[in-house]
N, C-alpha and C positions, 0 to 999 in steps of 0.2 A: 648224425654227427658230422661236422665239417672235416674234410681231409685236405691238408696242405698239398698243393700240386706244383706250384712253381714260384720263383721269385724273379723279378725283372730288374735289369739294370740297363741304362742307356750307354751305348758305346759309339765311338767315332768311326772305327774301321773294323768292318765285319771280319775280314780275313785275319787281321792281327789278333782279334779277340778269340776267334774260333781256334786259331793256332795255339794261343796261350792256354786256353782251357782244355784243349786236347792234350798238349804236352804235360801240363801240370796235373790234371785230374782225370785224364782218360775220357773226357766227355766228347761225345760225337753229336753231329747234327741229326736230330730226330725229325725235325720239320723246319721248313723255311717258307714263310708266307709273305709275299710282297704286296704292298698296297701302293697307291699313287705317290704318297709322300713319306712312307716309312716301310721298313721291313722288320719282321719278327723272326728270330732264329731261336729255335728251342733245342737246347743241349741236354743230353741225358747220358746215363750210364746203365749198364745191364743190372747193376746192383740195387738200384732204387728207382722208384717211380717218380721221384721228385725231379723237376726240371729247372734249368736256369734259362730264362728268356732274355735274349739280347735284343734290344730295340735300337735300330739304326735309323735315324731321321735323315732323309735325303737332303743334301745341301749343307748340312751342319759341318762347320770347319773348326769351331772353337771348342776346346775341352769343356765338359760339363763341370760346374761348380758343385762339388759333393756336399758342401754345407756342413753344418754342425750336427745335423740329425742322423747322418748315415753312420751305422755301426760297422758291421762286417757280415760276410757270409762265413759259414763254417762247414768243414768236411772232416770226416774221420777216416783214419788209415790204420792198417794192421801194425805197421812198424814205422814209427815216426822218424827215428834216426836214419833209417834207410831212405825214406822219402826226402829228408833234409839233404842228404848227400846227393840224391838224384836231382833235386831242384838246383843245387849248387852246380852240379856238372852241366845242367842244361842252361846255365846262365840266368836263372830266374831270380836270383838274389834273395833267397829267403832270409828272414830275420833270425835272431838267435833262438835256440831252443829254451823254453821256459818251463820250469817244473813248479807247479803250484800244489802245495800240501795243505791239508786241513786235518786237525786232530791227529797228527802224526801219520796220516795216510795220504797217498797220492790222490789228489783231486783231479788234476789235469796236467798233461804234458803236451806242449804245443809250440808252434811258431807261426808267424804271419808272413804272407807273401802279398805283394801288390800287383794287380793286373795292369795291363797297358793304359787303362783309363783312370788309374788311381784308386780303384776299389781294393779294400783290404779283405783278405781271405785267411781265416784261421784254420790251420791244419792241425788236427788233434789226434793223439794216440787213442785208439779204441780202448776205453777203460771206464768202468763205473757207468755213469749215466750217458756217457758219450760213445755210443755204439754206432 
């Protein structure tokens, strides 16, 4: 059976992105592999084996067009409201908290935050299928 191991996004500034993902989600650099024209930075946390791969293409100065196909990354947290407060205090500009109910029960409690390159990340309360 296949196992999901990472998702990749292209970023302009390695330091800025590593700083954002570290502050926002506690991700740290697990590996950094430089090639002649690009660098791969793998970010991870102790809680999961899944990694976020940042690709930095040398010489790129224009922001990437995210297009109509990109959706979002998602992470789950123990206490969403505390995280929202923390993001706000860090100046990460989280969106409003949204409560989504179905059949009279909480389906999802979440907010979105945007990284320095414009990627949306959904921050979800651990609940139901979102563990």
